LOVOMAR-551940 format. One record per residue: x, y, z of N, C-alpha, C in turn; residue in one letter. Coordinates in steps of 0.05 Angstrom, whole numbers, plus 5000, padded with zeros to 4 digits. Layout:
N
XYZXYZXYZa ...
***
This chain:
532
530757920475532758070490533658310473m 533758530485534558770470537558790468t 538458960451541359010448542559130473v 540959300485542059430510542459220532t 540459040535540758840556543158660550e 543558590524545758420517548458550524d 548658810519551158960525551658970555g 549459000570549859010600550858750610d 549758530599550558260608553558220602m 554358310578557158280571558958430590r 558158680596559858840614559958720642r 557758610651557658480677559558240678t 559458080657561157850656564057930655a 564658140640567458230639568358330666t 566658480680567458580707567958350726t 566158150724566557920742569157770736r 569757750710572257610702574657760712a 574658030710576858190720577158160750k 574958160765575058130794576257860802a 575357650787576457380793579457380787v 580157520764583057520757584657670778d 583557900788585058040809585257880835r 583157740842583257570866585257350863g 585357230839587257020835590157120836a 590557360824593257470825594057540854r 592157650869592757720897593357470914a 591757250909592257000923594956890916a 595656900890598256800881600556970893l 600157230893602257400904602657350934l 600357310948600557250977601956980982t 601356780965602756530968605756550963l 606456700941609256750935610656890958l 609357090970610457240992610957051016l 609056881022609356701045611756511040a 611956401016614156221009616856371011l 616856621001619356771001620256831030l 618356901047619056971075619956721089m 618756491084619656241096622456171087a 623056201061625656141051627756331063a 627056581065628956771076629556711106l 627456631120627856561149629656321152a 629256121134631055881136633955961128v 634156131108636856231100638156381122t 636656551136637756701158638756521181s 637156311187638056121208640555981200l 640755901175643155751166645555941165v 645056191159647256381155648456481182a 646956421204648056511230650656381236q 652456541247655256441252655256231274e 656856031270657355831292659055961313d 658355951338659856081359662856011358p 663455751359666255671356668055821375g 670655791372672555931388672455861417g 673656031434673755991462671456121476r 670055971493667856081509668956241533l 668056481536668956651558666656741575l 666356631599664256721617665256961633t 663457091647664257311663666057221686l 665556991697667356881718670156841707e 670356731682673056691670674456961666d 672957161657674157421652675157541679a 673557511700674457621726676957481736l 677057221733679357061742681857141726d 681557171700683857251684684757531691l 682857711697683657981704685157991731a 684257831750685657821776688557721773r 689057541754691657421751693457571731r 692257741714693857851692693758161689n 691758291702691658581699694158711710n 695658861694698258971704697859171727p 695959341725695559541747694959411773s 693159201772692459071797694858911808f 696358781790698658631800700758821812q 700959061801702759261813701959331841s 699359361846698359421873698659181891q 698258941881698458711898701258671907r 703258751892706058721900706758881925n 705059071933705659231957705259071983d 703958841981703458702006705958572017q 707758482000710258362009711958552026g 712558792016714058982033712559052059p 709959072058708459142082708658922103a 708658662094708958442113711758442125d 713758502109716458502120716858742138w 715358952134715459182153714559092181q 712558922182711658822208713858652221v 715158472205717258312216719658492225r 720158702210722258882218721659022244e 719059092249718259222273718659032297a 717958782294718458582315721458542319y 722958542297725858502299727258722313g 726058962315727359182328727659132358a 726158952369726458882398728858692402f 729958582382732258402384734858562382l 736958462394739558602391740658572363p 742158762355743558752329746358662333t 747358512314750058402316751558482290a 754158552294755858632272758458482275n 759058312255761558162256763458272234a 765958302242767958402223770558242226s 772158242206774758102207776558212185g 779158162188780958262168783758132170g 785158162148787958062146789758292139f 792258292149794158502143796958402137g 798458562124801258502118802858752122y 805058732136806858962141809658892131t 810659062113813259012101815459102120e 817758972119820059052135821159322125a 822259472143823359732136823259932159g 823860182153823860382174821160502177v 820160502202817560612209817760912215q 816461082200816561372204813761482205r 813561692221811161852221812062142220i 811862262197812962532194815962532197g 816962692215819862702220820862502241t 818962362253819762162274820561902262l 822861802270823861542260823761342283d 822161132279821860922299823760692296f 825660722279827660512275826860312254g 828760152247828359962226826959712237a 825259602220823859352226824959142208q 826158932219827758752202826158502194s 823558502196822058272187819258362178t 818058202160815358242152813458112172d 810958222172808958122191806358062177w 805157842185802357782178800657822203f 798257942199796457992221793657932213s 791957862232789157812227787657892253s 785057952250783458032273780557982267s 778957972289776057942286774758112308y 772258182303770658322323767758262320r 766358192341763558142342762258332361l 760858532350759558732367756558682369g 755358702393752558662398751458912411i 749259012399748059252410745059212413t 743959302434741059292439740059562447w 737959662432736859922437733859892442n 732860062459729960072465729160372468l 727260452451726260732453723360732444d 722160962443719360992436718760902408g 720560952389720160862362719860562360q 721460412377721260122377718660032390t 717960152412715560072426713060102409l 712860322395710460372379710760292349f 713060182343713560102315711759872306g 711359672324709759442317706859512311v 705459672329702659742322702559902296p 704460082291704460232266704860062242n 706759872244707259692221704859512215a 703559412237701259232233698959392221r 698559642230696359802218696959872189a 699459922183700159982155699759732137s 700459502148700159252132697159202127s 695459242148692659202145691459402125a 692459652125691559852106692359772077a 694759662074695559582048693859352038t 693259152055691458932047688759032040a 687659232055685059342049685059492022a 687159632017687359771991687459571968r 688859351972688959141951686159021946i 684758971968681958871966680259071951d 680559321957678959531943679659541914a 682259521908683159521880682059271865a 681959041879680858801866677958841860e 676458961879673659001875673159201852f 674759411851674459611829675059481802n 677059301802677759161777675458981769l 674258841788671958671781669658831771e 669159061782666959231773667559331744s 670059411739670759511712670559291692a 671459051698671258821680668358751675v 666758741696663958671693662558881675t 663059131679661859341663662759311634l 665259261629666259231602665158971589q 664758761605663558521594660658581586y 659258731602656558811594656558981568m 658459161567658659321543659159151518t 660958951521661458771498659058611491a 657558511512655058371506653058541492l 652958791500651158981486651859011457r 654459041452655359061424654758801409a 655058571422654458321408651558301401r 649758371420646958371414646158581394d 647758801394647359001373647858891345g 649758711343650358581317647858411309v 646658271328644358111322641958281314e 641658511327639558691319639958801291v 642458871285643058971258642758751237a 643358501245643058271226640058221221r 638458241242635558211237634358431221r 635458671225634558901209635258861180q 637658751174638458701146636658481134m 636058271150634258061140631558161133d 630458341150627858461144628058631119r 630258781117630658951093630858771068a 632058541070632258361047629558251040r 627958181060625258081055623458301042r 623758541053622258761041623058811012n 625758781007626658820979625458610961l 625558360969624358150952621358190948q 620058280969617158330966616658550947l 618158770949617759000931618458920902v 620658770899621458690871619358500859l 618158330876616058150866613658310856t 612958510871610658680863611358840838r 613858930836614659080812614658900788v 615558650791615658470768612858410757e 610858390775608158330765606658580758v 607958810760606759060753604959180774g 605059070798603359170820604559410834a 607059480829608359700842610259830822a 610760090826612560240808615460160813a 617160200793620060130796621460290816g 620560540821621960710841621760590869v 619660430874619460300900621660090904e 622359950882624559760884627159900890g 627660130878630060280884630160370913k 627860460923627860550951628460310970q 627360080963627959840979630859770978a 632159800955634959750953636659940970e 635860190971637160380988636960301018v 634560211026634260121054635959871059e 636159701039637859471043640759551046m 641759741032644459841034644959961062g 643060111071643360231098643460021120r 641959811116642059591136644759451135a 645959421112648559301110650659471123e 650459741120652359921133652059901163v 649559891173649159871201650259611213a 650159391197651259141207654259151208l 655559271188658459301187659359461212i 658059681217658759851240658359701266q 656159551268655659401293657859191297a 658659051276660758851279663458981286e 664059211275666559341283666459431312r 664159531321663859611349664159371368q 663159141360663458901376666358811379f 667758821356670658751357672158951376r 671459201374672859401391672259351420a 669859291427669159251455670458991466e 670758791450672158551458675058611464k 676258781447679058851452679359011478l 677459191484677559341509677159151533r 675558941529675158751551677758601556l 679158521535681658371539683758561550m 683658821544685459011556685059021586e 682459021595681859021623682858761636q 682658541622683558281634686558261634m 687958411617690858401617691958171600g 690258061582691157831566689657841540v 690957771518689757761491688957471485l 686457431478685357161473684757111444l 685057311426684457271398681657371392g 680957381366678357481358676157271358e 676857011363674856801362673656751389d 673856941408672756911435669756951433v 668256771446665356791447664456851476t 662957061480661957131506659656941513l 660056791534658256571540656256631562a 656656831578654856891600652357041590s 650156991604647657131598646457231624s 644957441622643857571646640957641641f 639357601662636457651660635757911675e 633658031665632558271678630558171700v 630858281723629158201746628258441761f 626358391779625258611795626958651820e 628058891824629658941849627858921874p 628858791894627258761919628658861943t 631058981940632559081964631459351973w 631959411997631259672008633859852009t 633460102008635660292009637260262035r 635860232058637160212083638959962085d 637959742075639659492076642159532059d 641959642036644259682019646259882032l 645160092044646860282057648360162081l 646959992097648259862120650659692111d 650159542089652359372080654659542069f 653959742053656059912040657760052061a 656460162081657960322101659560152120l 659059892121660459722140662459532126s 661759442102663459232089664359292061l 663759532051664759602025667859602025h 669159482005672159472005673459752007p 672359941993673660211994673160332022s 670860282034670360392061672260252081m 672559992079674459862097677259952093r 677960022068680660122063681060392076a 678960562075679160822088679360802119m 677860612130677960562159680760462167v 681860282151684560182157686660392154a 686260572134688160792131688060982154q 685661022165685261202188686661082212e 686460822216687860692238690860712235r 691760682211694660702206695660982212a 693961182205694761462212694961502242g 693061392257693261422286695761282297k 696361042287698760902297701261062290a 701361172266703761332258704061582276a 701761702283701961942300702961862328a 702061632339703061552365706061492364r 706961372342709861312340711361572338q 710361772324711762022321711962172348a 709862162365709962282391711862142410r 712461892405714261742423717161832420s 717762022402720462122400721362272425q 719462352442720262492466720962292489y 720562032484721261832504724261802507f 725261722530728161662533728761402519p 731361352514732261112501734460982518s 734560712516736460552531738060392511l 740760362516742460212498744460052514s 745059812504746959632515748859542493v 751459552497753459482477755559292489n 756359102474758558922482759958842457t 762558742461764158672438766058442446a 766458262427768358042430770358072407f 772958082413774958122392777557962398s 779157942378781757812380783457872357g 786157802359787957872337790257672336n 791757672315794157512312796357692300t 798857622306801157762294803457552291l 804157502266806157292260808357412243q 810857362252813157452237813957252216a 814557352192815357172171818257082174l 819957252186822857182189823257052217n 823256782218823556652244826256692256e 828356722240831056782251831057042266d 829457232257829257492272828157442300f 826157272302824957222329827057082347l 828456882336830356732352832656922360v 833657072341835957252348835057462368s 832657562365831657762384831457642412s 830357392413830157262439832957202451a 834857122434837557062444838857322454e 838357542440839557802448838357882475s 835757842479834557912504835557732526k 835957472519836957282540839757352548r 841457432529844157502535844157762552l 842557952545842358202561841458142589d 839557962592838657902619840757752635a 842357582621844457432635846657632644f 847457812627849458002634848558182657e 846058262656844958432678844958282704t 844158032703844157862727846957832739c 848857782721851657742730852658012743m 851958232731852758492742851558532770a 849058452774847858482801849258292821w 849958062812851357872830854157982838r 855458102818858158222824857858452843a 855758612840855358832858854758732886a 853158512888852658402914855158302928q 856858182912859358072924861158302934s 861358512919863058732926861958892950q 859258932951858059092971857258932996l 857058662993856258493015853358533022g 851758613002848858653006847358472987v 845258352998843558172981841258332970v 841258352944838958492930836658302925f 834258392925831958222919831658162890p 833658032879833557952851834057652849v 833357552825833857262820836757202820n 837657012837840456952840841356752819q 839356622805839956422785839956562758n 842256622747842456762721841956582698c 842156322701841656142679843956152658g 843256052634845256032613844956282596a 847156362583847056602566845756552539p 845356302532844156242506841556092510v 839956082489837355942490837755642485l 836155492498836155202493834555142468t 834854892458833354812435830354812440d 829554732464826754732471825555012471e 827155202481826255482482825955592453t 827855532436827655622408825155502395r 824555242399822255112388819655242398a 819755312424817355432436816855712424a 818955862419818656122406817456092379i 818455912363817355872336814455772337l 813855602356811155502358809155732365s 809955902384808256132391807856322368v 809756342351809556522328807656412307n 807156162307805356042286802456082293n 801456312289798656382297796956482274v 798056562252796556672229795256442214f 792656452206790956692208788856662230p 788356422242786056392259786656322288f 789156312296789756262324789856522339n 787456632344787156902355787856912385f 788857142392789157212420786757382428t 785057282446782657422453783157672470k 781657882464781858122479779758122502n 779958272522777958282543775258372533p 773158242543770458322535769658592548v 768358752532767459012542764459032540s 763159142561760259182562759759472571v 757859602557757159872565754159902564s 753060042583750160102584749860402586v 747860502570747460792569744560862566g 743861092574741161202571741361492562a 739461562545739461842535736661952535s 736462212539733862352538734162582519i 732562572497732662792478731763052490p 733363262488732663522500731763712478v 733463762459732763952437733963852411f 732263832391733163732365732563922343t 732264172349731764372328728964362317g 726964292333724064282325723464072304f 725363892298724763692278722763492288s 722863422314720963232325718163342324r 717763592332715163712332714063732303q 715763792284714863802256713863532247r 715363312254714563052246711862972260q 711563052285709063002299706763142286i 707063402279704963552266704263432239e 706363342225705863222199704262962202q 704962792221703562542226700662592234a 700262792251697562852260695862962237e 697163122220695663222197694862992178a 696562792174695862572158693662402171q 693662392197691562252212688862392207e 688862652209686362802204685462782175k 687462782156686762752128685362482124d 686362272137685062002134682262012145a 681762152167679062182178677162322158q 678162532146676562682127675962512102h 677962362093677562182070675461972076q 675561862100673561662108670761782107r 670462022118667862152118666962212089k 668762302073668062362045667262102030a 668561882036667761622024665061542033e 664461582059661861512069659661672055e 660161932051658162102037657862012008l 660161941995660061851967658461591965r 658861401983657361151982654461191987l 653661372005650861422009649561531984r 650861721971649861831946649761621924t 651861461922652061261900649961041904a 649460951928647560741933644760841927v 644061081938641461191933640861241903t 642861361890642461411861642461161845e 644160961853644260711838641760551840g 640560541864638060391867635760531851l 635660791852633660931837633960891807d 636560891797637060851769636260561761a 636760371778636060091772633060061771l 631660171790628760141790627460281765q 628560511758627560651734628160491709s 630560381708631260221684629459981682a 628659861704626859631703624259711691r 623159941698620560031686620860091657r 623160211649623660271621623760011604v 624959801615625059551601622259441595v 620459461614617759371610616359531587e 616759791588615559961567616659901540i 619359881538620659831512619959551501e 619559361519618759091510615959101498e 614259251510611559281499611659431472r 613259641471613559781446614659601423n 616559431430617659251410615459051399r 613858961417611758771409609758911390t 609059161398607159311381608359371354v 610959451354612259511328612459261311a 612859031323613058781307610358711294e 608158751310605558711299604858901277e 605759151280605259351259606759281234r 609259191236610759121213609558881198l 608558681213607258451200604758541185t 603158711198600758811184601458981160l 603559141162604359311139605259141116a 606658921121607558741099605058611086r 603258531102600858401090599258601073q 598958841084597559051069599059121043r 601659131044603159201020602958981000y 603058731009602858500991600158500976a 598058580990595458590978594858850963l 596759030964596459280950594759490965g 594259430990592659621006594259841019a 596959821017598660021029601060071010a 602260311013604460380996607160321009g 609260370993611960321003612660491027i 611560731029612160901051611260781077i 608860671077607860551101609560311110e 610360151090612059921097614760001108l 616060201095618660281105618460421132l 616260571136615860701162615460491184d 614060271178613760061198616459921203a 618059891182620659761186622459941203e 622460201198623960391214623060381243t 620460381247619360361275620260111289s 620359881274621159631285624159641293m 625759751275628659771281629159941305s 627760171307628060351329627160211355t 624960061354623959931378625959711387a 627159571369629159371376631559491390e 632559711377634859841389634259961416r 631860081419631160201445630859981466d 629759751458629459531477632159431486y 633959401466636759311473638059511491l 637759771485638959971503637759961531n 635159921533633859911559634859671575a 635159441562636059201576638859241587v 640659351571643359381581643759621599y 641959811596641960031616641259921644q 639459721644638759581669641259441680f 642559281663644959131672647159321681h 647559541666649659731674648959871700q 646359931703645560051729645959861752a 645559601746645959401767648959381774l 650659391754653559391759654359641776v 653159871769653660111784652760091813g 650459961817649459931845651159731860l 652159521846653959331859656559471867e 657559641849659959791856659559981880a 657160091882656560271904656160121930a 654959881928654359721952656759561962t 658359461943660659311951660259011951g 658158911937657758631935656058571910r 656058311902654458231879651458221887s 649758321870646858331876645258161857l 646458011839644957851820643857601834r 641457521827640257281840642057041835p 642556891857644156651855647056691862g 648056941861650856991867651157211888v 649057271903649357471924651057371946e 652557541959654357471981653457622005r 652857482027651857612051654157722068d 653457892086655458012104656657792121a 655157582128656257372145658457222131e 658357212104660457082089662857262084e 662857492096665157672094664957872073g 662757882057662558072035664858032017g 666558242014668958211999671258182018r 
***
């Protein structure tokens, strides 16, 4: 064997040894990478937060909002006065009654009015009185008051239903927004886990000398960016939960866990079906129709001011008058009795002298009162406060026809008719709005469904690319730039898929708000069930 051949054999053996050594190092590095990724996956699963706290479904959120939202409760309070307005309208057909009573005291003394002196009053007086007045009126306002009140009450109830539906739509949309923020936290957490795995992979290659140290620094920067993204996502989730609780009108604390989940599905409704339901049973449309009816009823009541009116009045009354000085009553009666006796005797004397019989009482009686008469006088005086002397009942019937009231009636009629026309225009405007909203909402939902399919495919491709880039980097077949670019593509694909999914759900909420009913599978409400 020549020296040249011996040298070639040595170089060949050395080359083979180096190749075996590189293969062994690559196999070892691949094994270490697999173990590291498995350990990080287990650590990520263990590190996930326990839901804990209070579970809050969408149904729970809607129920809490109906019972606690201040704005909705303020609108719901309008129903009570509207119902009493109907009762008041029916009560206008009944007569009105007014009862009054009083007590009085008059001091003894001289009664004067200006310069007139009515003489001295030598006793104090107690007095009391009562009066019960009954009045019944019938006019055009009364006749048309009931239809107007009932239409106004129905309009109020329809407005409350519309407000409840709008509240449910707002809470549902905010619930979706909070779910989106929650899933955004999970996306940011997965991004940080991948950044941590990439960092460990890069550091492992740096330690064995298979990669430059600058690649480790670059991986650390990407890890820091992922941490910042997670912090921002968590802050956004907390803010959206607070906004959800604001919509509900109640604070539940930070440990609330959103428990509802929603699936993406293929829309199967037609535009005409949705439009038919929206234009007939949408709460806001029904509120506009009820308001239009109320406007018509109010205009009819306003025009009834030209009708004649009929009124009937009657009153029942009585009074008492009791002297405090009983001696005054007795002395007054005795004085009158004595005067009557003397007058009678004078007539009798005149008859005797003239020989003529006058048509007067010939029995003059005694000049003084008997004990029985004094007792009767005192008994009659004992009437205060409730031994009333009734007055005669009075009844009056009247009719009136309005002739001229200074154009006030016509102004009120014009104003009521203008409000009626405004309600008609508002109903037409709402109909146009619903047509546009349903058409646009269905188109947006169908487009969002197609976008979800595309973004789901993009996410799968990005995940496969990232897996391949990791394997190539571990074997030294790719650089750090390719790995980080694959990671960025994966993060973008995840965020785009998340946005597409919740754009679908938000488009569905918008279509539900435009249609006036729930459209999710399993919770749809048919028109036969009353819609809303």
